[in-house]
MARMIDO-188603 format. One record per residue (C-alpha): x, y, z. Coordinates in steps of 0.1 Angstrom, whole numbers, plus 2048, in hexadecimal, padded with zeros to 3 digits. Layout:
XYZ
...
This chain:
52DDCFBDF
528DF5BDE
523E05BBD
542E1ABB3
53DE3DBA6
558E53B96
554E78B9C
565E8DB82
567EB2B8D
583ECBB94
570EDBBB1
57BECABD1
55DED7BE5
545EC7BCC
558EA6BCB
558EA5BF1
532EADBF3
52AE92BD9
541E79BE9
532E7EC0B
50FE79BFF
517E5BBE9
529E4AC06
50CE51C1D
4F6E3EC05
50DE20C03
520E28BE3
546E26BDF
554E47BD1
573E50BBE
57CE71BAD
591E81B92
599EA7B8E
59CEA7B69
592E94B49
5B3E84B43
5B6E75B66
591E6AB64
597E58B43
5B5E45B51
5A1E3BB6F
584E30B5A
59AE1AB45
5AAE0AB64
58DE0AB7C
56CDF8B7E
552E14B83
52DE10B83
526E35B7B
538E56B73
52DE78B7F
53EE8FB66
542EB5B67
53EEC6B46
559EE0B4C
57BED0B54
59FED9B51
5AEECAB31
597EAFB23
574EBDB26
557EA9B33
544EA7B12
563E99B01
569E80B1D
545E75B1A
549E70AF5
569E5BAFB
557E45B14
53AE3FAFC
551E37ADF
565E1DAF2
554DFBAF1
563DF3B13
551E11B23
534E19B0B
51AE0EB23
529E1FB42
50EE36B50
517E5BB50
506E78B62
511E9AB57
516EB3B73
51CED8B69
516EFCB72
508F01B4F
4E2EFEB4F
4DAF09B2C
4C5EF4B15
4E1EF1AFB
4FAEE4B15
4E0ECBB22
4D8EBDB00
4FDEBCAF6
505EA7B15
4E9E8FB0D
4F3E8DAE9
516E84AF3
508E66B05
501E72B29
4E6E5FB3A
4DBE7CB4F
4E3EA1B56
4E3EB6B76
4EDEDAB7A
500EEBB97
4F5EF5BB0
4E4ED4BB7
4D3EC2BD3
4E8EA5BE0
4C8E91BE5
4BEE97BC1
4E0E8DBB5
4DFE6CBC8
4BCE66BBC
4C8E6AB98
4E6E53B9E
4CEE38BAB
4B6E3DB8F
4D1E3AB74
4E0E1BB84
4BDE0CB88
4B7E10B63
4D8DFEB5B
4D0DE1B73
4ACDDBB68
4B6DC3B4C
49FDA9B3E
4A1D88B51
4A2D72B32
4BED72B18
4ADD77AF7
4B9D84AD5
4A2D9BAC1
4A7D9FA9C
497DBCA89
4A3DC2A66
4C8DC7A69
4C6DCDA8F
4CFDB1AA8
4C7DB9ACC
4D6DA4AE8
4C0DAAB06
4D7D98B1E
4F8DA9B13
4E8DCBB0E
4F7DCAAEB
4EBDD5AC9
4FADD0AA7
4F0DDEA85
4FADC8A67
513DB7A7E
523DD7A8A
521DDDAB1
510DFEABA
51AE13AD8
4FAE19AEA
4F7E26B0E
4E2E12B26
4C5E2BB23
4C7E2AAFD
4C6E04AFE
4A7E04B15
495E1DAFF
49DE09ADF
492DE8AF0
472DF7AFD
468E03ADA
473DE3AC8
460DCCAE0
441DE1AD9
446DE8AB4
42BDFAAA2
41EE0AAC1
421E30AC4
42EE3FAE5
42FE64AEE
44BE73B02
43AE70B24
433E4BB1E
457E44B15
463E58B33
44DE43B4A
457E22B3A
47DE27B35
486E40B4F
46CE31B67
469E45B88
485E5EB81
474E7FB87
48FE96B7A
48FE8CB55
480EA5B3C
46BE9BB1E
486EAAB07
49DE8EB13
489E75AFF
48EE88ADE
4B4E89AE5
4B6E64AEB
4A1E5CACC
4B8E72AB7
4D6E60AC5
4C6E3EABF
4BEE47A9B
4E2E52A95
4EEE30A9F
4D4E17A91
4C8E29A72
4DBE2BA51
4CAE4CA4A
4BFE5CA6C
4ACE78A59
496E5DA49
495E42A64
48CE1EA5B
488E11A7F
47EE2CA98
464E43A88
450E61A93
42BE64A91
425E89A8F
412E96AAD
411E74ABE
434E67AC5
44EE4CABC
44BE28AB1
461E0CAA4
456E01A81
456DDBA7F
44ADDBA5B
46CDD7A4B
């Protein structure tokens, strides 16, 4: 069955361009012209990924992304931010709200399709075995892609889960940005090293009681990040 992508953009030409290229690559495509319509469709539909414009009539893309991430039913739904804004602040804001990737207009349709495939591949590459990992107050269910802290479910995106799992399974080992990009984002050529820092910050906000003084994911100055298994 074809993967179903929801395109949320109020520019018909952009929607038509993305739809054409996605369908050419075997995807099923649906669209919404504004945030409210998109939210209603997401709640009713069964989408595999959302391409979300930042600037929308009414409910803005950033706020819609936040709603998606805060709803347990959609918290793991992959989101690619699509916007005319290319500034560093906008990019970081999109990622911090939970977007899995970010692309600016004007864009190459080929690049967009490549990013869609890369994000979906990260979601699908789940561990074959169903195992539970317990680290301090964290419980990680590899099969369900679920994490709880002291019994409370956390709302991690698929990329955040993969990053956490990679560090946990190699606890004590220090990895720099490039190593984490290669391991978690694999062959996706469009991700910037800054993306790692944003996802680490989002992870700490979820799993740490005090993100400014992390217990689990720590930084070794000048070297990189590591998961501290000495609890």
